[in-house]
N, C-alpha and C positions, 0 to 999 in steps of 0.2 A: 810231631815237631812243634816245639813251643814257640810262641811269638817273642821276638826280641823287643828291646826297649822302643825302637823306632816304630815297629809294628803296633805296639800297644798305644803309642801316642796317636797314630793314625786312626786306629779304631775308636779311640776316645774322642778325637775330633769329629769323626763321622757320626758317632752317636750323638754328639752335642749338636751337630748340624741337623740331624734327623729330628732331634727333640725340638730344636728351634723352629724347624719347618712345620712340625706337627702343631706346635703352639700357635704359629702364624696362621695355619690353616684353620685351627679351632677358633681363633679370634675373628677370622673372616666369616666363618659360619655363624658365630654368635652375633656378629654385627648386623646381620641381615634381619629385616623386619618380616620377611617372608619365611615360611617353613622350608628348611633345607635338610636334605637327607642324603647320606652316602649309602649306596646299596651294593651288595655283592652280586656276582654273576647269577647266583641262585635266587636273587630277589630278597635277600635278608638285609635288614637295616644294620649298618655298621656304625653309623653315627647320626646324630640328630641335634638340631639347635633348640633353643628355648621356645622359639616361635612354633616349632612342631609339637613341643610339649603342651603349649597352650591350645593349639588347634585340636589335639587329640584327647587332652586331659590325662595322658599317660606319662609317667615319669621317664626320664631319659634312660635310666638303667633298665627299665622294663621294656622300652622300645627296642633297644639293641638286641639283635638276634631273632627278632620276630619277623614275620612276613610283611613286607612293604605293602602288599595289596590289601591286607586285612583291615586297613584303616580308612577304606573308601566305601561309599555306598554301592559301587559297582566294582567289586574285586577283580572280576575277570577282565574288565576293560582296562583297569590299572595294570594287570599282569601282561596283557597284550602290548600296552604302551611300553612297558619295561623291556619286553622281549624285542620289540621293534628297535628300541634304542641300542640294544646290544648287537642287533643284526645290522643296523644302518649307521650306527655311530651317534645318533641323536634323534630325539622326538621333540617337536615344538608345538606349544599351544594345545595340549591335550586336555579337553574339559573333563573335570572330575569334581567330586564333592567329598571332602574329608568329613568323617563322622566322629564327633566328640563322644566320649564314653557316656556322657549324660544325654546324648540324643541330638543335640543341635548340630547343624551342618554348616560347613564353610565351602562355598563354591570357589574353585580355583582353576587356573590354567597351568598345567604342569609342563615344564621343560626338563628333559632328561638327556644327559650326554655322558658318554663313557670316558674314563681316563685310563691311561696305560703307563707301563714302566718304560725304562730307557730302551728296552729291546722291542717295544711295540706290543707287548702282551697285555691284554685287557685285565685290569685289576678290579674294576667295578664301575658303577654308574653314579652320577651325581644328579639329584633331582631337586629342582627349585619350583615351589608352588606360589604363584601370584594370586593373592586373594582378590577375586572379582565380585564378591558379594555386593559391595556398595555400587560398583559400576553396573552390575546386573539390575540392581534396584533402581539406579538412575535411568537405565535404559527402559525399564518397565514404566517408570514415571513419565519418561519422554514419550513413550508410545501411548500411554493413557492420555497425555496432554494432546497429542496429535488426534487421537480418536475423539476427544471431546470438542475439537475445533468445529465451529459452525460452517466453515468453508472446506472445500476439497484441499488436501495437503499432499504434495508429492515430493519425495526426496530422490534426487537423481545424482548419478556420478558425473564427473567432469565431461564425459563424452555423451551425456544425455540419456543414459540408461536408467530406467526406473528401479530404485532400490527399495522404496518404502512408500506406502500410501494408506490413507485412512478410509473409513466407511463412507464418508461423504463423497469421496472420489468415486467409489463404486456406484453410489446412488446417482450422482450427477452425470456420469458418463455411461452408465448401464453395463459396465464390465464387472466380472468377478476379480477378486484380488489376484488370484493365480494367473489370470489371463494377461495382467499388466506387468507383473514383476519380471524384470529382465528385458522388457520391451523398450524401444526408443520412445522418448516423450512425444515425438511427432505423431504417435498414435492418437494422442489426446489433443495436441495443438499442432496441426500440420504446418510444415515449413512454409507453405505458400502464404500463411497468415502471419509468419514471423520473420522471414528472411529479410535482411537489410535494415530492419528497424533497430534503433539504438538499444531498446530493451533486449533484443536478441543478441546483439553484438556484445552487450555488457553483462550478460547473464552470469558469466563466470568470473567477474571482477570480485574484489573482496569487499565491495561496498554494497549494502542493500539497494535494490532497485524497485521503485514502485511507479507504475505507469497507469494511472486511472483513466477511465473513459473521459473523453472531451479534451484530452491533451495531446492529440495527434496519434494516439495508439488505437488501432482498430484490430483487436484480437478476437478470434473465434475458436471455440472448442467444437469438437466433432464427437458425437455419441456413437456408441456401438452400432446403432441402427442407421448411421449416416447423417442424421439430422445435425444441423449447425446452430450454434447459439453464441451470442456475444459474451465475452468474459473479461474480467479484470485480473491481472496477475501481479503478485508481489514476489520478488525474488530475493533470497537471502543466502549468502555464501556460508557454508558450515565447514569448519576444519575437523577432519576425522582422521583416524589412523590410516585409512586407505587413501588419504589425500583430500583435495578440495572437492566438496560436493555442494549441491545447491538445493535449498528448500524452496519450493514454489507453492504459494497459496493461490488457489484459483477460485474466483467468485463468479457465479452466474449473474450477469447484470442485465438480463432481458427486460425486467421491470423498469430498472433505472433508465435503460436506453430508450424504451418505449415512452417513458415519462419525459425524457430529454427531447425526443423527437416531437412529442406533443407540445411541449413548451416552446420548442423552436418554431413549430408550425404556427402557434399562437402569436409569437413575436413577429414572424414574417407576415401574418395576416393583418397586422396593424397598419393603418394608413399613416398614422403619425410616427415620427421618429421615436424608437424605443431603444434604450441602452441599459445594460447592466454594468455596475461599477463596483470595484473592490473597495474595501475600507480605506485603502490608500489613495483612492480617487482615480485609479487606472481603469480604462474601459476593458471589460471582459467579454462582452458580446454586443452586437448591434443588429438591426434589421435593415432591409433594403432602403426603407424611407430615410434612415440616417445617412446611408451612403449617398443618396441623391441630394440631401439638403447640405451636406458638407463637401461633396465632390471628391471624397477620399474612399479608397477601396477598403473593404472590411478587414483584410489582414493587416493593413497599415493603421487602421483605427485601433485595433485591439492592442492593449499594452501601453497606449499613449494616455496623456493626461486629459481627462474629461473636460476640464475648464478651458483648455487651449482652443476650443472650437467656438468660443463666444467672443463677441466684440468687447465684452467687459469680463475678462477672466477672473478678476478678483471678486466681482459681484456673483459670478457663478460659484466660486469657491465658498463664499459666505453662505449661499443657499445650500450647498452640499453639506457644510458643517451643521446647518440648522436641521437637516434631515437626521443626522446622527444624534443631535441633542434632543430633538422632539419626537423622532420616530417617523415623521413625514412632513412634507411641505406641499402646499397646493397653490396653483395659479401664480407661480413665481415668474415674473416677466424677465425675459432675456432675449438676446438677438444672436442667432447662429450665423457664423461667418462662413460662406462658401469659399473654397480655395481660389475661385476665379473672381473674388471680390463681391459676389452677390451676398445679400443678407436676407434672413428670414426671421421675422418677429415670432416668438413663441411664448406660451405660458406653460411652464413645466410643473408636473406633479411628480413627486418622488416619495418613496417609502423604503424602509430597510426590510430585508428578509433574513430570517434566522434559521439555524439548524434545529433539530428536535430538542436540543438542550437550551435553546434560547440565545445561543451565541450568534452575534451579527456576522453574516457571511458577506453582505454587500448591500448595494442600493439598486433599486429598479426605478428607472426614470422614463416617464412618458411625456413627450413635448408636443403640445397642441399647436400646430401651425396656425398663426393668427392672420396670415396673409389674406385668405379668402374672407374671413370675418371682417377684417379691416376694409376690404374692398366693398363688401356688402354694406358696412356701416357708412362708408363714404358715399355709396350710391343712395342709401336711404337718406343721408343728410342732404345730398344734392337734390333729391326728389322733394324733400321737405322744404328746402329753400325755394324750389320752383313753385311749389304749391303755395307757399307764403307770398311769393311775388304775385302769383295769379290772384290770390285773395285780395292783395293790396290793390291790384288793378281793378278788380270787381268793385271794391269799396269806392275807388275813385270814380268808376263809371256810375256806380249807384248814386254817389253824391251829385255827379253832374246831371244824371237823369232826374233825380228828385228835385234838384234846383230848377231844372227846366220846367218840370210839371208845376212847381209852385209859382213860377213866373207866369205860366199860361193861365193858372187859376186866377192870379191877381189881375192879369190882363182881361180875362173874361169878366171879372168883377167890375173892372173899370168900364168895360164896354156896356155892361148891364146898367151900371149907374148912369152912364151917359144917355143910354136909351130911355131910362126912366125920367131923367131930367128933361129930355126933349119932349117927351109925351106931356109932361106937366105944362110946358110952354105953349104947346099947341092947344 
């Protein structure tokens, strides 16, 4: 039975639609930067785009009809992925490496899904390969960077599971890498040392968090052998395909804490008021002698203006500025004001302290209480005055005594003269 005019026009329109659809599909394939391949149920290439040609080094017409699996370094693995796709409907993120005919490799993640006709019959598979060579290289560089870090570095998931760590972490905590991967971070930093602290609560915020020693954070790490040691932790959020993760840099600060405790002990051992001041003139630390001389608690002194505790704040500020200009000031006279209106005369010595690069970190001030010295000076002056008065009295007494003796001598002379005169008359 021959087709009528109407049937012919329908066939013509269907053919035109099919041709348009094929051209549209071909344009989509070629528009992709990733290698795209259409595969038959038998695993033969039915179509390929220019990106596939570049990745394999094989012309399109030579690719068509060949075995899809033959262009990978692991053909059997590629074949299994293809069979799984036809069995399950799709395969996602199958790691493979395309081999170029000249030998170079392109690492890819393959996504394969089947496509069907209107009746649900499987016609073939469509494979898209995402080139991950650069990301793998970046990942390798990232890992190399972590391994070269001088401190322990741990990458955790949002629930605190350890995903990645470096050699320093192994050395610092005494664990093997495989012992820590997948374990909660509390293995290294127990919750009893972290719970409730702002750094713990903020650890999964999107802003980096650094809580160094001496700023209210008292964190301790625990080694595999159970020994504890003080640590400083820097937390940095990291966006990853798996969601928000956290990078933690952990530093053993045993030496720093010991030095800090040593310095604190030295400060507290001082009989004189001792104060450390920031470059802005704010008090950063004080000893007990400073608390006594001002009548203000340590936590209330810290962060306040150093100059406000003197009877002449401007004079104190001028001395403070001289320290930064000259590096130090010696025997600068000031008077500390106690909050209960008492006053203490002091001579303060101050010098700047620097970091290892020579940058000024602050000023260290030692104030010598002159009250006792002034009292001694007054006592000495009073004793001196008394001695002078006594000397004056002795001098007066001596003058009186000498004068009396002279008069007695003169009187004796007169008597002798009278006696001699009487003798001559007789």
